[in-house]
C-alpha positions in Angstrom: 117.6 152.8 -2.8 120.3 150.5 -1.8 120.6 150.7 2.4 123.6 152.1 3.6 125.1 150.4 6.8 127.9 152.5 9.2 129.4 151.1 12.0 129.9 153.5 14.0 131.5 151.7 17.1 133.2 154.6 18.2 130.4 155.7 19.8 130.9 152.7 22.8 134.3 155.0 23.4 133.5 158.1 25.4 135.7 160.5 23.0 134.5 164.0 24.3 137.8 165.3 25.9 139.2 164.1 22.1 136.3 165.4 19.3 133.4 167.2 21.7 132.5 170.5 22.0 134.4 172.5 24.0 131.9 172.7 27.6 133.0 176.2 29.3 130.2 178.6 26.9 126.9 176.4 28.3 124.7 178.1 30.3 123.8 175.7 32.9 120.5 176.2 35.0 120.0 174.3 38.6 116.8 172.7 39.1 115.4 171.7 42.8 115.2 168.1 41.3 116.1 165.5 38.6 113.3 165.9 35.9 111.7 162.7 35.1 111.0 164.8 31.9 110.6 168.2 30.1 109.9 170.1 27.2 111.0 173.4 25.8 110.3 176.3 23.4 113.6 178.1 22.8 114.8 179.3 26.7 111.5 178.5 28.4 111.4 175.2 30.0 108.8 173.0 31.4 109.7 170.2 33.4 108.0 167.8 35.7 109.2 165.2 38.9 106.5 163.0 40.2 103.6 164.8 40.8 104.6 168.7 40.0 104.7 170.6 36.5 107.5 173.3 37.2 109.1 176.2 35.0 112.9 176.5 34.5 113.1 178.4 37.8 111.6 175.4 39.6 108.4 177.4 40.0 105.3 175.4 40.4 103.0 175.3 38.0 100.8 172.6 39.2 100.1 169.0 40.9 98.0 167.9 38.7 98.5 164.0 39.8 101.3 161.4 38.6 102.4 163.4 35.6 103.5 160.8 32.3 104.4 163.4 30.0 104.8 167.2 29.1 104.2 168.9 26.0 104.9 172.7 25.5 103.0 174.3 22.6 106.0 175.3 19.5 104.1 178.9 19.9 105.2 178.7 24.0 102.3 180.0 25.4 100.8 176.9 26.5 102.0 173.1 27.6 99.6 170.1 27.6 99.8 167.5 30.7 99.5 163.6 30.5 98.7 162.8 33.7 97.1 159.9 36.0 94.0 160.7 37.9 92.1 158.4 40.3 92.1 155.2 38.7 92.3 156.6 34.8 94.2 159.2 33.0 93.4 163.0 32.0 95.1 165.4 29.6 94.9 169.0 30.3 96.3 172.2 28.9 98.1 174.9 30.9 99.3 178.7 30.5 103.0 178.5 30.8 102.9 182.1 32.0 100.9 181.4 35.0 100.0 177.5 35.1 96.3 178.3 35.3 94.4 175.2 33.7 92.6 176.3 30.2 91.2 173.3 29.3 90.7 169.7 30.4 89.9 166.9 27.8 86.9 164.7 28.6 87.9 161.6 26.8 86.4 158.6 27.0 89.0 156.5 26.2 92.4 156.4 28.1 95.0 158.6 26.4 98.6 157.0 26.0 100.4 159.9 23.9 100.8 163.8 23.1 102.2 165.7 19.9 101.6 169.4 19.3 101.5 169.7 15.2 104.5 171.8 14.4 102.5 175.2 13.1 100.9 174.8 16.9 97.2 175.0 15.6 96.7 171.3 16.9 97.1 168.5 19.5 96.9 165.0 18.7 96.0 162.9 22.0 96.8 158.7 20.7 94.3 156.5 23.1 94.6 153.0 24.1 91.5 152.3 22.1 93.7 153.3 18.7 92.8 156.3 18.0 94.6 159.9 17.4 92.3 162.3 18.5 93.2 165.7 16.6 92.0 168.8 18.6 92.4 172.6 17.3 94.2 174.4 19.8 91.8 177.7 19.3 88.9 176.3 21.3 89.8 172.4 21.7 87.0 171.5 19.6 87.5 167.8 17.9 89.1 168.2 14.6 89.4 164.7 13.3 89.5 161.1 14.8 92.4 158.9 13.1 91.9 155.1 13.5 95.0 153.4 13.9 96.2 149.6 14.2 98.1 150.2 17.6 97.5 152.1 21.1 100.0 154.4 20.1 102.9 155.1 22.5 104.9 157.2 20.6 103.5 160.1 17.9 105.4 162.3 15.8 104.3 164.8 13.4 106.2 166.1 9.9 106.8 169.8 10.0 104.8 170.4 6.8 101.6 168.5 8.4 101.4 165.5 6.1 102.7 162.6 8.4 101.8 161.3 11.5 103.7 158.3 12.7 103.0 156.2 15.5 103.8 152.8 17.4 103.4 150.7 20.2 106.2 148.3 20.0 108.1 147.5 17.6 105.5 148.0 14.8 105.4 151.9 13.7 102.9 152.9 11.2 102.6 156.0 9.0 99.6 158.0 7.9 99.0 160.7 5.6 97.7 163.2 8.2 95.0 164.6 6.4 93.3 161.6 5.0 94.3 159.1 7.4 95.6 156.7 4.6 98.3 154.2 5.8 101.3 155.6 3.7 104.0 152.8 5.5 103.8 149.8 7.8 107.6 149.4 9.4 108.4 146.4 11.7 111.2 147.4 13.5 113.8 144.7 15.0 113.1 145.7 18.2 110.8 148.6 20.1 110.7 152.0 19.1 112.3 154.3 21.2 111.8 157.4 19.4 110.4 158.9 16.5 111.6 162.2 14.6 111.1 163.8 11.0 113.4 166.3 9.9 112.6 169.9 9.8 112.5 169.6 5.7 110.4 166.8 5.9 112.7 164.7 4.0 113.9 162.0 6.3 112.4 160.4 9.1 114.5 158.6 11.8 113.6 155.7 14.0 115.8 155.0 17.4 115.2 151.3 18.2 115.9 149.9 21.6 118.8 147.5 19.9 120.7 150.5 19.5 120.2 151.3 15.7 119.0 154.6 14.3 117.1 153.9 11.1 116.9 156.6 8.6 113.7 156.7 5.7 113.0 158.9 2.8 109.7 160.2 3.4 108.8 160.1 -0.1 108.4 156.3 -0.4 109.7 155.8 3.1 112.2 153.6 1.9 115.2 152.8 4.4 118.6 154.8 2.9 121.1 154.2 6.1 120.8 152.4 9.5 123.5 153.5 11.8 124.8 150.9 14.5 126.0 150.9 17.8 123.9 153.8 19.1 124.2 152.2 22.7 121.0 152.9 24.7 119.5 154.7 21.7 117.4 156.7 24.0 116.1 159.8 21.6 117.0 161.6 18.4 117.2 165.3 17.0 117.4 166.7 13.7 119.2 170.3 13.7 117.1 173.0 12.7 118.9 173.1 9.5 119.3 169.7 8.8 122.4 168.3 8.4 123.1 167.3 11.7 121.6 165.0 14.1 121.9 164.5 18.3 121.3 160.7 19.8 121.0 160.4 23.7 123.6 156.9 23.3 123.4 157.0 27.2 122.1 158.2 30.2 125.6 160.6 30.2 126.1 160.7 26.9 124.8 162.5 23.7 126.4 161.9 19.8 126.0 164.5 17.3 126.4 163.2 13.5 127.5 164.9 9.9 124.5 162.8 8.0 126.5 164.1 5.0 129.9 162.8 6.5 129.9 160.4 9.4 132.8 159.1 9.2 134.8 162.2 10.1 132.4 164.5 11.5 131.2 163.0 14.7 130.8 164.7 18.0 130.1 163.5 21.5 129.0 165.6 24.7 129.7 163.7 27.7 127.8 165.4 30.8 128.6 165.5 34.5 125.1 164.3 35.5 123.3 161.3 34.5 119.8 160.7 33.7 119.9 162.6 30.0 115.7 162.7 29.2 115.1 164.8 26.7 116.6 166.7 23.7 115.7 170.2 22.4 116.9 173.2 20.4 116.7 177.5 21.3 117.8 180.2 19.2 119.0 183.1 20.5 117.3 187.0 19.5 120.3 186.5 16.8 119.2 183.0 15.6 122.3 180.9 17.3 121.0 177.4 17.8 121.5 176.1 21.3 121.5 172.4 22.0 119.2 171.8 25.0 119.5 168.8 27.8 119.6 168.0 31.4 122.2 166.5 33.1 120.9 164.9 36.7 119.0 168.3 38.0 120.2 170.4 35.2 119.1 172.4 32.1 122.1 173.3 29.9 122.0 175.6 26.7 124.8 174.1 24.5 126.1 176.6 22.0 126.6 174.7 18.5 128.4 177.4 16.5 131.1 174.7 16.0 129.3 172.7 13.4 130.1 173.0 9.7 127.3 174.6 7.6 125.2 172.8 5.7 127.0 174.4 2.3 125.3 172.4 0.0 121.7 173.9 0.9 123.2 177.3 0.8 124.2 177.1 -2.2 121.2 175.7 -4.1 119.0 178.7 -2.1 121.8 181.2 -3.7 121.8 179.3 -6.9 118.1 179.4 -7.1 117.7 183.1 -6.2 120.0 184.0 -9.2 117.8 181.4 -11.1 114.9 182.7 -10.6 115.8 185.9 -12.3 117.6 184.9 -14.9 114.6 182.4 -16.7 112.4 185.7 -16.1 111.5 187.5 -19.6 113.5 190.5 -19.6 111.5 194.1 -20.2 111.5 194.6 -24.0 112.9 190.8 -24.7 110.4 189.6 -27.4 109.2 185.9 -26.7 110.9 184.6 -29.6 114.5 186.0 -27.9 112.9 184.8 -24.6 112.7 180.8 -25.9 115.9 181.1 -27.6 117.9 182.5 -24.5 115.9 180.2 -21.9 115.6 176.5 -22.8 116.7 173.1 -21.4 119.9 173.6 -22.5 120.5 177.0 -21.8 118.9 176.5 -18.2 121.5 173.9 -17.4 124.6 175.0 -18.3 123.6 178.8 -16.4 122.5 177.0 -13.4 126.3 174.7 -13.7 127.8 178.3 -13.9 126.1 179.9 -10.9 126.6 176.5 -8.9 130.1 177.2 -9.3 130.6 180.7 -8.6 128.3 180.6 -6.0 130.7 178.0 -4.3 133.8 179.2 -5.0 132.5 182.5 -3.2 132.2 180.7 -0.6 134.8 178.6 -0.3 137.0 181.2 0.0 140.9 180.9 0.1 140.6 177.4 0.2 143.7 176.5 -1.8 145.6 179.3 -0.7 145.2 178.2 3.3 145.8 174.7 2.7 149.2 172.4 3.6 150.0 171.1 0.0 152.0 167.8 -0.2 152.7 165.3 -3.4 151.4 161.7 -3.8 152.1 159.0 -6.2 153.0 160.0 -9.8 150.9 157.6 -12.5 153.3 157.1 -15.3 151.0 155.9 -17.7 148.8 158.6 -17.6 151.3 160.9 -16.5 149.6 162.8 -13.4 150.7 163.5 -10.0 148.6 163.1 -7.4 148.5 166.8 -5.3 147.3 166.3 -1.8 145.2 168.9 0.4 144.4 168.9 3.7 141.3 170.5 3.6 140.3 169.3 0.5 140.0 166.0 -2.0 143.2 165.3 -3.6 143.7 166.7 -7.7 145.8 164.5 -10.1 147.5 167.2 -12.5 148.7 166.6 -16.0 152.5 166.7 -15.7 155.0 165.0 -18.5 157.3 163.0 -16.8 160.3 164.8 -17.1 158.8 167.8 -14.9 158.7 165.3 -12.1 161.6 166.1 -10.6 161.0 169.8 -10.3 157.9 169.2 -7.8 160.0 168.9 -4.8 158.7 171.6 -2.9 155.1 172.1 -2.3 155.3 175.9 -1.3 156.9 176.8 -4.7 153.4 176.2 -6.2 150.9 179.0 -6.5 147.3 178.3 -7.9 145.2 180.8 -9.3 141.7 181.2 -11.1 140.3 178.2 -8.9 136.8 176.7 -9.0 135.0 174.9 -6.3 132.5 172.8 -5.9 131.1 170.5 -2.9 131.2 166.8 -2.8 128.3 164.3 -1.5 130.2 164.6 1.6 129.5 168.2 1.4 133.0 169.2 1.2 134.6 171.8 -1.0 136.8 169.9 -3.8 138.6 171.9 -6.6 136.5 172.1 -10.1 139.7 173.6 -11.8 143.2 175.8 -10.6 145.8 176.9 -12.4 149.3 175.4 -10.8 152.5 177.3 -11.3 155.4 176.4 -10.2 157.3 179.6 -9.5 160.9 177.7 -9.4 160.9 176.6 -12.9 157.9 179.1 -14.4 156.1 176.2 -15.8 152.3 176.4 -15.7 149.8 173.1 -15.3 145.8 173.4 -15.5 143.7 171.0 -13.4 140.5 170.8 -15.7 137.2 169.1 -14.2 135.0 171.1 -15.3 133.0 168.5 -17.4 132.8 166.3 -14.3 129.3 167.9 -14.0 126.6 166.4 -15.4 123.9 168.6 -16.6 121.1 166.6 -16.6 121.3 165.8 -13.3 119.3 169.3 -13.3 115.9 167.4 -15.2 116.3 164.2 -13.2 116.0 165.9 -9.7 113.0 166.3 -7.8 113.1 169.8 -7.5 113.2 170.1 -11.5 110.0 172.4 -12.9 109.3 172.2 -16.8 110.5 174.6 -19.0 106.9 175.8 -19.9 105.7 176.3 -16.7 108.5 178.7 -16.2 107.9 180.5 -19.2 103.8 180.3 -18.2 104.9 182.1 -15.0 107.3 184.6 -16.4 104.7 185.7 -19.1 102.1 186.0 -16.5 104.3 188.0 -14.5 104.4 190.5 -17.2 100.5 190.7 -17.3 100.9 191.1 -13.4 102.8 194.0 -14.0 99.7 195.5 -16.6 97.6 195.0 -13.9 99.8 196.7 -11.9 100.5 200.1 -14.2 96.9 200.4 -14.4 95.7 200.2 -10.4 98.6 202.3 -10.0 97.9 205.1 -12.2 94.4 205.4 -11.3 95.5 205.8 -7.6 97.6 208.8 -8.8 95.4 210.1 -10.8 93.0 209.9 -7.6 96.0 212.0 -5.4 95.7 208.4 -3.4 99.1 207.8 -3.9 102.5 208.9 -5.8 105.1 208.1 -7.7 106.8 207.2 -4.2 104.9 204.4 -3.5 106.4 201.2 -5.1 104.4 197.9 -5.3 106.0 194.9 -6.4 104.5 191.3 -7.8 106.5 189.0 -8.3 105.3 184.9 -9.7 107.3 181.4 -9.6 106.6 177.5 -10.0 108.0 175.6 -7.4 108.2 171.6 -7.7 107.1 169.7 -4.1 105.7 166.8 -3.5 102.3 165.5 -1.7 101.4 163.5 1.1 101.1 160.7 -1.3 104.6 161.0 -2.3 103.5 162.2 -5.7 105.3 164.6 -6.9 103.8 168.0 -7.8 103.4 171.3 -9.1 102.7 174.4 -6.9 102.3 178.4 -8.0 103.2 181.1 -5.9 102.1 184.7 -6.5 103.2 187.3 -4.2 102.3 191.2 -3.8 104.5 193.8 -1.3 105.2 197.2 -1.8 107.5 199.9 -0.4 106.6 203.9 0.4 109.8 206.1 0.3 110.4 207.1 3.5 109.6 210.8 3.2 106.6 210.1 1.7 105.0 207.1 4.3 103.6 209.3 6.6 100.4 210.3 3.6 100.6 207.1 1.9 100.9 204.0 4.3 99.7 203.3 8.2 99.9 206.0 10.4 101.2 205.5 14.0 99.4 203.0 15.9 96.9 202.4 12.7 96.1 199.2 11.7 92.7 198.7 9.3 93.6 198.5 5.9 91.6 201.8 4.5 93.9 203.8 6.7 96.8 203.2 4.3 96.6 204.3 0.8 99.4 202.0 -0.7 98.2 199.0 1.5 94.6 199.8 -0.3 96.5 200.1 -4.1 98.2 197.1 -3.7 95.0 194.8 -2.5 93.1 196.3 -5.6 95.7 194.6 -7.8 95.2 191.2 -5.4 91.7 191.7 -6.1 92.1 192.5 -9.8 94.5 189.6 -11.1 92.2 186.9 -9.3 89.1 188.7 -11.0 91.0 188.1 -14.3 94.0 186.0 -15.5 94.9 184.6 -12.3 91.2 183.4 -12.0 92.2 179.7 -13.7 94.3 179.0 -10.6 91.0 179.5 -8.2 89.9 175.7 -8.4 87.1 174.3 -6.0 88.7 171.5 -3.7 92.4 172.3 -4.2 94.3 174.1 -1.6 95.8 177.4 -1.4 98.2 178.6 1.7 97.9 182.4 1.8 100.9 184.0 3.7 99.9 187.0 5.7 102.4 189.8 6.5 102.5 193.0 8.7 105.2 194.9 9.4 105.4 197.5 12.8 108.1 199.9 13.2 110.0 200.4 16.8 108.4 203.0 18.3 106.9 202.2 21.3 103.0 202.0 22.4 103.3 204.2 24.9 99.7 204.4 25.9 97.0 201.1 25.1 95.5 202.0 21.3 91.4 201.0 21.7 91.3 198.0 19.4 87.0 197.7 18.0 87.7 193.3 17.3 87.3 194.5 13.8 89.2 191.7 12.9 88.2 189.3 15.5 89.3 188.0 19.0 92.8 186.1 19.2 94.0 184.5 22.6 97.2 182.8 22.0 96.9 183.3 18.0 100.1 181.4 16.0 102.5 183.3 14.4 105.9 183.5 12.9 108.1 186.5 14.3 111.4 186.3 12.1 111.1 183.0 11.1 110.1 181.6 14.8 106.6 180.4 15.6 105.1 182.5 18.8 101.6 183.7 20.1 99.8 187.1 19.8 96.6 187.7 22.3 94.9 190.6 21.3 90.8 191.5 22.0 89.0 194.5 23.2 89.2 194.2 26.7 93.1 194.3 26.1 93.5 196.6 23.6 96.9 197.0 21.9 99.7 197.5 24.0 103.3 196.2 21.6 104.1 196.7 18.2 103.9 192.8 18.0 99.9 193.3 18.0 100.5 196.3 15.4 102.1 194.2 13.1 99.6 190.8 13.7 96.6 193.3 13.4 97.8 194.6 9.8 98.0 191.4 8.9 94.7 190.2 9.7 93.6 193.5 7.4 94.8 191.7 4.8 92.5 188.4 5.9 89.8 190.8 5.8 90.2 192.6 2.5 90.7 188.7 0.9 87.4 187.1 2.2 85.3 190.2 1.5 86.6 190.7 -1.7 88.2 187.9 -3.5 85.0 185.5 -2.4 86.0 182.9 -5.2 88.4 181.7 -2.8 86.2 180.1 -0.4 85.7 177.2 -2.5 89.0 176.1 -2.0 90.9 174.5 0.8 92.3 177.7 2.6 95.0 177.9 5.0 96.7 181.0 6.8 99.9 181.6 7.8 100.4 184.8 10.0 103.9 186.6 10.0 105.0 189.6 11.7 107.7 191.7 11.4 108.8 194.5 14.3 111.9 196.4 12.8 114.3 197.7 15.6 114.1 201.5 13.8 111.4 204.2 13.9 109.8 205.0 11.2 106.0 205.3 9.1 108.5 203.4 6.4 108.4 200.3 8.3 104.4 200.1 8.7 103.2 197.7 5.8 101.6 194.7 4.6 102.2 191.7 2.2 100.5 188.2 0.7 101.4 185.5 -0.9 99.2 182.8 -2.1 100.7 179.4 -2.6 98.3 177.3 -5.3 99.2 173.9 -4.2 99.1 171.1 -6.8 98.0 174.0 -9.6 98.4 172.5 -12.7 96.6 169.4 -14.2 98.7 166.2 -14.5 
């Protein structure tokens, strides 16, 4: 891909008073000293100054020695510190609750850098002997040692665990984290100041001492863009939604760039204090994103509502959902009719139709809200340029004898408009019917043919039609298995027709850690029980053992039957499968400690996702169950226990578990349930 160079000379000028965020909404916390460094997990902040490590309330956690770096676990319950001890260096992990040391690593080589994996399950320690040692955070045992060609000063891990990037000065190595294979060696023009991966794992950003921001795509690690004049270029951070990137450009300035439209959408924060050391993000309980930074002896939480949404991504998500339904074989639809309805040509046409529908709905009344003006008229082509202050212009076919009638833009009406988004992620008109209300004449702008339908088959997300059809037919098989199990459970009076079990299959295009395109196969199982019957058929209050819910058991029997028969083909020794376990609970408070018999094990700071955010759960026999989060977690662990005991063929695969919990804001047994999703990675032969 051709490298694009974008010169951002205006970064040298402090423009925040004109273009910047309004900072009156900022939440500012005073610290007792200016931090030398810090890290955060949402609104929990851990900072250090010389020999002290403190929390955001300036409570001293510990004073281990001259602190060189601190990294908070993405789960938020612990932090790792790199510090000078005597004539050497040590790394210790501390509890964020009370600052007590949980573990000190016995390292034979001098540690130089730290980084946590995004799922909080591993801690990476770089050392002077040119190694990256990866430790499990469950028991701090050594998981793997990766030799590298440099003594790492900077370490960054991709969110999907595929890549680890390390650098000393101006040489940067990207490794396949699973195999240790070197994916790319980059020789930068000056020392590397910072490395960051995008949340979707598709980009890697590298900031260098000469004030350059290099952007790479992670399929081949080819350079795609260079942003110049980043001044000090101290650190950068991708926005969680991936469209924007924040850069510390000076000790008192942060630049925020829209990477899809950096020429027009650049914003700046000029701080009242100097010495910005670090950037982070914090989500509120409602999911709103704050940029976190320090300015002098303060920590600032800055709301990010002013950023333009990633329309392209939002449209793609909604279109994908619609296409998933459209491509399924409908009940009663014959295979012949299905193949006639769903083929490569109709699939592309349907995708374009949905894309236009979704974009048009998202755009709203943009053309009606616009200030309209007229540009030049091309006599040879008989087209009039119609300009909008909120969209690119359109070129309307107008006979020369009608041009004089276009004198007042406010006399035009626009109807039946269809929108799309540009490469810059801005809305544009693809079709509209323009009426001059003074003359009653109508003119049509039609650029629908602009959309090339072959992009669907050439994109990285393209899934071959035969795999989609296979998935659709297998989902029909799953429905048959479901009916058999549900019928048997009903005949035994274990569940009734008020329990509804849902099964879904899907093929998804992906890329592996070596940059090769692969196809993943997902199989998902969920259920719900109608409110008035959930007490009898689902988990009772305070219950978490799978056998205590006939609805949960019925669903898991479907899972077991499926992988003992038709779906056994996806259980392939050595291949990877990701099991996404879900446990739910209602809002009824746990007023009295519920005994836990450790049926599913002993858990301390176990990483879990709660409404999409990584956190952790601790539960064991001595602590018992005192929260709904623990109940939801144990219900999910019951699913894991059932799978390990009853689908033993999966033991031949590389299993990876992710746990998701959901505690409802409402009370009632209908909110206590489980679910499971299997992701078979690279499931199909090439």
